[in-house]
C-alpha positions as CSV (number, residue, x, y, z in Angstrom):
1,X,10.4,-29.8,58.1
2,X,13.4,-29.6,60.4
3,X,11.7,-31.7,63.1
4,X,10.8,-34.5,60.7
5,X,14.5,-34.7,59.7
6,X,15.6,-34.7,63.3
7,X,13.0,-37.4,64.0
8,X,14.3,-39.5,61.1
9,X,17.9,-39.2,62.3
10,X,16.9,-40.1,65.8
11,X,15.1,-43.2,64.6
12,X,18.1,-44.3,62.5
13,X,20.5,-43.7,65.4
14,X,18.4,-45.4,68.1
15,X,20.3,-48.2,69.7
16,X,23.5,-47.5,67.7
17,X,26.5,-46.6,69.8
18,X,28.6,-43.7,68.4
19,X,31.8,-45.1,66.9
20,X,33.9,-42.5,65.2
21,X,36.2,-45.0,63.5
22,X,33.3,-46.9,62.0
23,X,31.7,-43.7,60.8
24,X,34.9,-42.5,59.2
25,X,35.4,-45.9,57.6
26,X,31.9,-45.8,56.2
27,X,32.5,-42.3,54.9
28,X,35.8,-43.4,53.3
29,X,34.2,-46.4,51.7
30,X,31.3,-44.3,50.3
31,X,33.8,-41.7,49.0
32,X,35.9,-44.4,47.3
33,X,32.7,-45.9,45.7
34,X,31.6,-42.5,44.4
35,X,35.1,-41.8,43.0
36,X,35.2,-45.2,41.3
37,X,31.8,-44.6,39.8
38,X,33.0,-41.2,38.6
39,X,36.1,-42.7,37.0
40,X,34.1,-45.4,35.3
41,X,31.7,-42.9,33.9
42,X,34.5,-40.7,32.6
43,X,36.2,-43.7,31.0
44,X,32.9,-44.6,29.3
45,X,32.3,-41.1,28.1
46,X,35.9,-40.9,26.8
47,X,35.5,-44.2,25.0
48,X,32.3,-43.1,23.4
49,X,33.8,-39.8,22.2
50,X,37.0,-41.5,21.0
51,X,35.0,-43.9,18.8
52,X,33.1,-40.9,17.3
53,X,29.9,-41.3,19.2
54,X,27.7,-38.6,20.5
55,X,27.0,-37.8,24.1
56,X,23.4,-36.8,24.6
57,X,20.9,-36.3,21.9
58,X,22.0,-35.6,18.3
59,X,21.6,-32.2,16.9
60,X,19.0,-31.7,14.3
61,X,20.1,-29.8,11.2
62,X,18.7,-26.3,10.7
63,X,18.1,-24.3,7.6
64,X,19.1,-21.0,9.3
65,X,22.8,-19.9,9.0
66,X,24.8,-20.9,12.0
67,X,26.5,-17.4,12.4
68,X,24.9,-14.0,12.2
69,X,26.9,-12.0,9.6
70,X,26.4,-8.6,11.3
71,X,27.8,-10.0,14.5
72,X,30.8,-11.4,12.7
73,X,31.4,-8.0,11.0
74,X,31.3,-6.3,14.4
75,X,33.8,-8.7,15.9
76,X,36.1,-8.2,12.9
77,X,35.9,-4.5,13.3
78,X,36.8,-4.7,17.0
79,X,39.8,-6.9,16.2
80,X,40.9,-4.6,13.4
81,X,40.8,-1.6,15.8
82,X,42.8,-3.5,18.4
83,X,45.4,-4.5,15.8
84,X,45.7,-0.8,14.8
85,X,46.3,0.1,18.5
86,X,48.9,-2.6,18.8
87,X,50.7,-1.4,15.8
88,X,50.9,2.1,17.3
89,X,52.6,0.6,20.4
90,X,55.0,-1.4,18.2
91,X,56.0,1.4,15.8
92,X,56.6,3.9,18.6
93,X,53.6,6.2,17.9
94,X,53.0,6.1,21.7
95,X,55.9,7.2,23.8
96,X,55.9,7.2,27.5
97,X,58.6,8.5,29.8
98,X,60.3,5.7,31.8
99,X,59.4,6.4,35.5
100,X,62.4,4.3,36.7
101,X,64.9,6.9,35.4
């Protein structure tokens, strides 16, 4: 595999003198072209979304519920426990000595 790539590169470079300024200029032109293509693609996507369009295929409706109720209850319990801990810090239930004094 490596030798075939080296052979292809040698064929492409045969008879071409090395010219760093030309190579850098070609790299710069290619980079600017890719950047311009990316900007145009981003503008097109933004315009599609701004007009209310969809990017990609549309989502088919399902009959199943979107959220699992047991998972939501678990999350609510976790946040309730965290709120209880936060209130302990705010009300002074937890007291720590100040190490700077």
